[in-house]
C-alpha positions as CSV (number, residue, x, y, z in Angstrom):
1,X,-0.1,0.0,0.0
2,X,1.8,3.5,-1.3
3,X,1.6,5.9,2.1
4,X,1.3,8.9,-0.2
5,X,-0.7,10.3,-3.1
6,X,1.3,9.5,-6.8
7,X,-1.0,11.3,-9.3
8,X,-3.0,14.9,-9.0
9,X,-6.3,12.5,-8.3
10,X,-5.1,10.6,-5.7
11,X,-3.7,13.8,-3.9
12,X,-7.3,15.2,-4.6
13,X,-8.9,11.9,-3.1
14,X,-7.3,12.1,0.2
15,X,-8.2,15.7,1.0
16,X,-4.9,16.9,1.1
17,X,-4.9,21.0,1.0
18,X,-2.2,23.1,-0.3
19,X,-1.6,26.6,1.3
20,X,0.8,29.2,0.6
21,X,4.0,29.6,2.2
22,X,3.1,32.4,4.1
23,X,-0.1,30.2,5.3
24,X,2.6,27.1,5.8
25,X,4.5,29.3,7.6
26,X,2.5,31.0,9.9
27,X,0.1,27.5,10.5
28,X,3.8,26.1,11.8
29,X,4.6,29.2,13.8
30,X,1.7,29.2,15.5
31,X,2.3,25.5,16.7
32,X,5.2,25.9,18.0
33,X,4.4,28.7,19.7
34,X,1.9,26.6,21.5
35,X,4.2,24.0,22.3
36,X,6.4,26.6,23.5
37,X,9.4,25.4,21.3
38,X,12.8,27.1,20.8
39,X,12.4,29.3,17.0
40,X,15.5,29.5,16.6
41,X,17.8,26.5,18.3
42,X,21.4,27.9,18.9
43,X,20.9,32.0,18.7
44,X,21.5,33.5,21.9
45,X,20.5,36.9,23.0
46,X,17.3,37.5,20.8
47,X,14.6,35.7,22.9
48,X,13.2,39.0,23.8
49,X,14.4,41.7,21.3
50,X,14.5,39.9,17.7
51,X,12.8,36.7,18.0
52,X,8.9,38.5,18.7
53,X,9.4,40.9,15.8
54,X,10.1,37.7,13.1
55,X,7.3,35.6,14.5
56,X,4.9,39.1,14.4
57,X,6.5,39.4,10.8
58,X,5.1,35.9,10.1
59,X,1.7,35.9,11.4
60,X,1.0,39.4,9.8
61,X,2.6,37.7,6.5
62,X,5.4,40.0,5.6
63,X,8.2,39.7,3.9
64,X,11.2,40.6,6.1
65,X,15.1,42.6,6.1
66,X,17.1,42.0,8.5
67,X,19.5,44.8,9.1
68,X,22.7,44.8,10.6
69,X,26.1,45.0,11.6
70,X,28.0,41.7,10.6
71,X,28.6,38.9,12.9
72,X,24.8,39.2,14.5
73,X,23.3,35.7,12.8
74,X,21.5,37.4,10.4
75,X,22.0,34.5,7.8
76,X,21.6,31.9,10.4
77,X,18.1,33.0,11.4
78,X,17.2,33.3,7.3
79,X,18.3,30.1,6.8
80,X,16.7,29.0,10.0
81,X,13.0,29.8,9.1
82,X,12.6,26.9,6.8
83,X,12.3,25.0,9.9
84,X,8.5,26.8,9.6
85,X,7.9,25.2,6.6
86,X,6.3,21.8,6.2
87,X,8.2,18.2,6.2
88,X,7.0,18.1,2.3
89,X,4.6,19.3,-0.2
90,X,3.7,17.8,-3.3
91,X,4.7,19.2,-6.6
92,X,4.0,18.4,-9.9
93,X,6.6,15.9,-11.2
94,X,9.3,17.2,-13.3
95,X,8.8,21.1,-13.0
96,X,11.0,23.0,-13.1
97,X,9.2,25.8,-10.6
98,X,7.8,23.5,-8.4
99,X,4.1,23.5,-9.4
100,X,1.4,23.4,-7.2
101,X,-0.8,20.3,-8.4
102,X,-4.1,22.2,-8.3
103,X,-3.4,25.5,-10.0
104,X,-0.3,24.8,-12.2
105,X,1.2,28.2,-13.2
106,X,4.0,27.6,-15.9
107,X,2.9,26.4,-19.8
108,X,4.4,23.0,-19.7
109,X,2.4,22.0,-16.4
110,X,-1.0,23.5,-17.8
111,X,-0.3,21.3,-20.8
112,X,0.1,18.6,-18.7
113,X,-2.8,19.2,-16.6
114,X,-5.1,19.8,-19.7
115,X,-4.0,16.5,-21.5
116,X,-3.5,14.1,-18.4
117,X,-5.8,15.3,-15.8
118,X,-6.0,14.0,-12.1
119,X,-3.5,11.0,-13.8
120,X,-0.4,13.6,-13.9
121,X,2.3,12.1,-11.8
122,X,3.3,14.2,-8.2
123,X,6.2,14.1,-6.5
124,X,7.2,15.5,-2.8
125,X,10.0,18.2,-2.0
126,X,11.5,18.3,1.0
127,X,12.1,21.6,2.9
128,X,15.4,21.0,2.1
129,X,14.8,22.1,-1.3
130,X,12.6,24.9,-0.5
131,X,15.0,27.4,-0.1
132,X,17.5,29.3,-2.3
133,X,20.0,32.3,-1.0
134,X,21.9,34.7,-3.5
135,X,24.7,37.3,-2.3
136,X,23.7,40.1,-3.9
137,X,27.1,41.3,-6.1
138,X,27.2,44.3,-8.2
139,X,27.2,42.0,-11.3
140,X,23.8,39.7,-10.4
141,X,21.5,40.4,-13.5
142,X,18.1,40.2,-14.1
143,X,18.5,37.0,-16.0
144,X,20.0,35.7,-12.7
145,X,17.0,35.9,-10.9
146,X,14.2,36.0,-12.6
147,X,15.1,34.0,-15.9
148,X,16.5,34.4,-19.9
149,X,15.5,32.7,-23.5
150,X,17.6,29.4,-23.4
151,X,19.1,29.5,-27.3
152,X,19.3,25.5,-27.1
153,X,15.5,25.5,-26.7
154,X,15.6,27.5,-29.5
155,X,17.6,25.4,-31.2
156,X,15.9,22.9,-30.8
157,X,13.1,24.3,-33.1
158,X,10.8,26.3,-30.5
159,X,10.0,29.8,-31.6
160,X,11.3,32.6,-30.0
161,X,7.6,33.4,-28.7
162,X,7.1,30.0,-26.9
163,X,7.2,30.4,-23.4
164,X,8.9,27.1,-23.2
165,X,11.9,28.6,-24.6
166,X,12.4,30.1,-21.0
167,X,15.2,29.2,-18.5
168,X,14.2,30.4,-15.2
169,X,16.4,32.3,-12.9
170,X,16.6,31.8,-9.0
171,X,13.7,33.1,-7.6
172,X,11.0,31.3,-10.4
173,X,13.0,28.0,-9.3
174,X,12.2,28.8,-5.3
175,X,8.3,28.9,-5.9
176,X,6.5,27.7,-3.2
177,X,9.3,28.1,-0.8
178,X,12.3,31.0,0.7
179,X,14.3,33.4,-1.4
180,X,17.0,35.3,0.7
181,X,18.8,38.1,-0.8
182,X,22.1,38.9,1.5
183,X,24.0,42.1,1.5
184,X,20.5,43.8,-0.1
185,X,22.4,47.5,-1.0
186,X,25.0,45.7,-2.9
187,X,22.2,44.8,-5.5
188,X,22.3,46.9,-8.4
189,X,19.8,49.2,-8.9
190,X,18.1,47.7,-12.2
191,X,17.7,44.3,-10.8
192,X,16.3,46.2,-7.4
193,X,13.6,47.8,-9.6
194,X,13.2,44.4,-11.1
195,X,12.3,43.3,-7.6
196,X,8.6,45.2,-7.1
197,X,6.2,43.1,-9.0
198,X,8.0,39.9,-6.9
199,X,7.5,41.8,-3.6
200,X,4.0,43.5,-4.3
201,X,1.9,41.8,-7.3
202,X,3.8,38.6,-6.6
203,X,4.3,37.8,-10.2
204,X,7.5,38.4,-12.5
205,X,8.2,39.3,-16.6
206,X,10.8,37.8,-18.6
207,X,12.3,39.4,-21.9
208,X,9.1,40.9,-22.6
209,X,7.2,37.6,-22.8
210,X,3.2,38.3,-22.3
211,X,3.1,35.7,-19.2
212,X,2.3,36.1,-15.9
213,X,4.0,33.9,-13.4
214,X,2.3,34.3,-10.3
215,X,4.6,32.5,-7.8
216,X,4.5,31.9,-4.6
217,X,7.6,33.3,-2.9
218,X,8.5,34.3,0.9
219,X,11.3,36.8,0.1
220,X,13.7,38.0,3.0
221,X,17.1,39.9,2.6
222,X,20.0,40.9,4.7
223,X,21.9,44.2,4.5
224,X,24.5,45.7,6.9
225,X,24.2,49.5,7.9
226,X,27.9,50.3,6.6
227,X,27.2,49.2,3.2
228,X,23.4,50.5,3.2
229,X,24.5,54.1,3.6
230,X,28.4,53.8,1.5
231,X,29.1,51.3,-0.5
232,X,25.0,51.0,-1.9
233,X,21.7,51.8,-0.8
234,X,17.8,50.3,-1.0
235,X,15.9,52.0,-3.3
236,X,13.3,53.6,-1.5
237,X,10.3,51.7,-3.8
238,X,11.8,48.2,-2.7
239,X,12.7,48.9,0.6
240,X,8.4,50.5,1.0
241,X,7.8,46.8,-0.1
242,X,9.2,45.0,2.4
243,X,6.3,44.5,5.6
244,X,8.9,44.6,8.3
245,X,12.8,45.8,9.3
246,X,13.9,43.6,11.9
247,X,17.3,45.4,13.8
248,X,19.4,42.7,15.0
249,X,22.3,43.5,17.3
250,X,25.5,42.1,19.1
251,X,25.1,40.6,22.4
252,X,24.1,42.6,25.4
253,X,25.8,40.7,27.9
254,X,29.3,38.8,28.5
255,X,27.3,35.8,29.6
256,X,25.3,36.0,26.0
257,X,28.5,36.7,24.2
258,X,30.6,33.5,26.2
259,X,27.2,31.3,25.3
260,X,27.8,32.3,21.8
261,X,31.6,31.4,21.8
262,X,31.4,28.1,23.5
263,X,28.4,26.9,21.1
264,X,30.3,28.1,17.9
265,X,34.1,27.4,18.6
266,X,35.8,25.0,16.8
267,X,36.5,21.8,18.6
268,X,38.7,18.5,18.3
269,X,39.6,15.3,19.8
270,X,41.2,15.9,22.9
271,X,44.0,13.4,22.5
272,X,43.9,12.5,25.7
273,X,44.5,16.1,27.2
274,X,41.6,18.1,29.2
275,X,40.5,21.0,28.3
276,X,39.4,23.6,31.0
277,X,39.0,27.1,30.6
278,X,38.4,29.2,34.1
279,X,35.7,31.6,33.8
280,X,37.9,34.6,34.1
281,X,39.6,33.7,31.1
282,X,36.3,33.4,29.3
283,X,35.0,36.8,30.5
284,X,38.2,38.4,29.6
285,X,37.7,37.2,26.1
286,X,34.2,38.7,25.5
287,X,35.4,41.9,27.6
288,X,37.8,42.2,24.8
289,X,34.9,42.0,22.5
290,X,33.1,44.2,24.3
291,X,35.4,47.5,24.8
292,X,36.5,47.3,21.1
293,X,32.9,47.9,20.6
294,X,32.8,51.4,22.9
295,X,36.1,52.3,21.7
296,X,36.9,55.6,19.8
297,X,39.6,54.1,18.0
298,X,37.7,51.5,16.1
299,X,35.4,52.0,13.4
300,X,32.1,51.3,14.8
301,X,30.3,51.5,11.6
302,X,31.7,48.5,10.3
303,X,30.8,46.7,14.0
304,X,33.0,44.3,16.0
305,X,31.7,40.8,15.3
306,X,31.3,38.1,17.5
307,X,33.6,36.2,15.1
308,X,36.5,38.1,17.2
309,X,35.5,36.5,20.4
310,X,35.2,33.1,18.8
311,X,38.9,33.3,17.2
312,X,40.6,34.9,20.2
313,X,39.1,32.3,22.5
314,X,40.5,29.4,20.1
315,X,43.9,31.3,19.5
316,X,43.9,31.5,23.6
317,X,42.9,27.8,23.8
318,X,45.6,26.7,21.0
319,X,48.3,28.3,23.1
320,X,47.4,27.1,26.1
321,X,47.2,23.5,24.3
322,X,50.5,24.2,22.3
323,X,52.2,24.3,26.1
324,X,50.0,21.6,27.5
325,X,51.7,19.0,24.4
326,X,55.4,20.0,24.9
327,X,55.4,19.8,28.8
328,X,53.3,16.7,29.0
329,X,50.3,18.0,30.9
330,X,46.7,15.8,30.9
331,X,45.0,19.5,31.2
332,X,45.1,22.4,29.3
333,X,44.0,26.0,30.5
334,X,45.2,29.3,29.4
335,X,46.7,32.0,31.1
336,X,47.4,35.6,30.7
337,X,50.5,35.3,29.2
338,X,48.4,33.3,26.5
339,X,47.0,36.3,25.5
340,X,49.2,38.0,23.2
341,X,48.4,35.4,20.6
342,X,44.7,36.6,20.7
343,X,46.6,39.6,18.7
344,X,46.5,38.3,15.2
345,X,43.0,37.1,15.6
346,X,41.7,40.6,16.4
347,X,43.4,42.8,14.3
348,X,42.2,41.2,11.2
349,X,38.7,41.5,12.0
350,X,38.7,45.5,13.3
351,X,38.7,48.5,11.4
352,X,40.4,51.6,12.9
353,X,39.3,55.3,12.2
354,X,43.1,55.9,11.1
355,X,45.2,53.1,9.5
356,X,48.5,54.3,11.4
357,X,51.0,51.3,11.0
358,X,51.6,48.9,14.3
359,X,48.6,51.0,15.8
360,X,46.3,48.0,15.8
361,X,48.5,46.1,17.9
362,X,49.3,48.9,20.1
363,X,45.0,49.1,20.2
364,X,44.7,45.3,21.1
365,X,47.4,45.2,23.7
366,X,45.5,48.6,25.6
367,X,42.0,46.3,25.2
368,X,43.7,43.2,26.8
369,X,44.9,45.6,30.1
370,X,41.8,47.4,30.6
371,X,39.6,43.7,30.0
372,X,42.0,42.3,32.5
373,X,41.5,45.8,35.3
374,X,37.9,44.8,34.7
375,X,37.7,41.3,35.3
376,X,40.0,41.2,38.0
377,X,37.9,44.0,40.0
378,X,34.6,41.9,39.8
379,X,36.0,38.8,41.2
380,X,39.1,40.3,43.2
381,X,40.1,43.4,45.8
382,X,43.5,44.6,45.1
383,X,43.3,44.9,49.2
384,X,43.0,41.7,50.0
385,X,46.6,41.3,48.9
386,X,48.7,43.3,51.0
387,X,50.9,41.0,52.6
388,X,51.7,39.7,48.9
389,X,52.6,43.3,47.9
390,X,54.5,44.2,50.9
391,X,56.8,41.1,50.2
392,X,57.1,42.6,46.9
393,X,58.0,45.9,48.2
394,X,60.9,43.6,50.2
395,X,62.2,42.9,46.7
396,X,60.5,39.4,45.8
397,X,59.6,39.1,42.5
398,X,57.8,36.7,40.2
399,X,58.6,35.5,36.7
400,X,55.9,34.1,34.6
401,X,55.9,32.8,30.9
402,X,52.9,31.0,28.8
403,X,56.2,28.2,27.9
404,X,56.5,27.9,31.8
405,X,55.4,24.5,33.2
406,X,52.5,24.7,35.5
407,X,54.1,22.6,38.5
408,X,56.5,25.8,39.1
409,X,53.4,27.8,39.8
410,X,52.8,25.8,42.7
411,X,55.7,27.1,45.0
412,X,54.7,30.6,44.4
413,X,51.3,29.6,45.9
414,X,52.6,28.5,49.4
415,X,55.0,31.9,49.8
416,X,51.8,33.8,50.6
417,X,48.6,33.6,52.4
418,X,46.4,36.2,50.2
419,X,48.0,34.4,46.8
420,X,46.5,31.1,48.4
421,X,43.5,32.5,49.3
422,X,42.8,34.7,46.0
423,X,43.6,31.3,44.0
424,X,41.2,28.8,46.6
425,X,38.7,31.6,45.3
426,X,39.2,31.3,41.3
427,X,40.0,27.5,41.1
428,X,37.4,24.8,41.8
429,X,39.7,22.3,40.9
430,X,43.0,23.1,42.4
431,X,45.0,21.5,39.7
432,X,48.8,23.1,38.3
433,X,47.2,23.9,35.3
434,X,44.3,25.6,37.1
435,X,46.7,27.5,39.7
436,X,49.2,28.7,37.4
437,X,45.8,30.4,35.3
438,X,45.0,31.9,38.9
439,X,48.4,33.1,39.8
440,X,48.6,35.0,36.5
441,X,45.5,36.6,36.4
442,X,46.3,37.9,39.9
443,X,49.7,39.2,39.0
444,X,48.3,40.7,36.1
445,X,45.6,42.6,38.0
446,X,47.6,43.9,40.8
447,X,49.8,45.1,37.9
448,X,46.6,46.6,36.0
449,X,45.5,48.5,39.5
450,X,49.2,50.3,39.8
451,X,50.0,48.1,42.6
452,X,53.3,46.2,40.4
453,X,55.8,47.0,37.3
454,X,56.0,44.7,34.7
455,X,59.2,44.1,32.6
456,X,58.8,41.9,29.6
457,X,61.9,40.4,28.3
458,X,62.6,37.4,26.1
459,X,59.1,35.5,26.2
460,X,59.0,36.0,29.8
461,X,57.4,38.4,32.1
462,X,58.5,39.8,35.4
463,X,56.6,41.6,38.3
464,X,58.1,43.3,40.5
465,X,57.3,46.2,43.7
């Protein structure tokens, strides 16, 4: 016994009702809301801001444009909209534009139905085939999006006036699905004009053919405000045709930034090593990015992506991993001395207001110092290290390095009661790697608070009174 219809007649007898894309998405959204399901799994920080706007737009049947700086998950959200489509829908078999079996719009399918009626074969199209995406570039043409005369079909003997000579573009081939345009302002203005009919009348015209294709397409787009104002623009009539404009944003707390970083960072087999990142090191990475987003030296129009935090986190762990491998340590825990290695992963992702040589590295170093100061003062009080500072004033110094084995830090801890208490507050597992991380954090925090001096020589750092 067949599980599903294979002809238009069988589909009609089953009582199946074909919904438009908007009706389908609206129906499935309502069901998800009723079941209290998460609409965009893996998207952090938008629960009370962006997501409600998207839900309203879908319930209203609006096409949507997502406006936001780079690295704000615009593309991921757009691609996740396919989760609101049905698992599969019936289409006329062999149709290039996935025609509705009950209301075909292309010439070929209309001819099939006129000839064979309810015996026309249908197939079932999965949601993964109902999404298309185009990156807008100045060379994208009307033919790319809507279609063009196919010279091969003409050479086969068809007349130019025959609708069957058309080679459909991306948008008709996404009929009954979701079509996304990334970086919409980069699309040439004459091509944007071509979208008018799709957005309002829901049909297209190709090369002057007297045809009307009432497509069923949900149109979404993304744009960066920087591109919107400087590199290109969205023409006003097209912008007016988008029902809703949803403004995205960067994480609004360190916790949200850290959750995104931990979910998105690259992971590899541990190969016998255990990676343990102390909370204060995670917060320093997030704070560096947060400070860069507020820095007057950084071009805020281009934005500071979450990818900065992700890449910095990965580089910090990689340097700690390299040390653990060299010294045959089981636990991998990053330290303050690993932070200089986030400079390469930061400078390539931020744009400065001025282009002075070497200024990027200096700026990142200042951001790291400020981040350490801020996080240290959230965890600890300088006054609790009075006895340690007295020892430094008496001539004691401490040397640290990203290449120093973790076990070398153990002796430093037992020499000071306040250092031992500070480490105990910061460390949960008390392993050599975690203790080494805590010791460096305390020393650098005291330096950031101007209680210790610091000298750097040949890859090593010396703290002194």
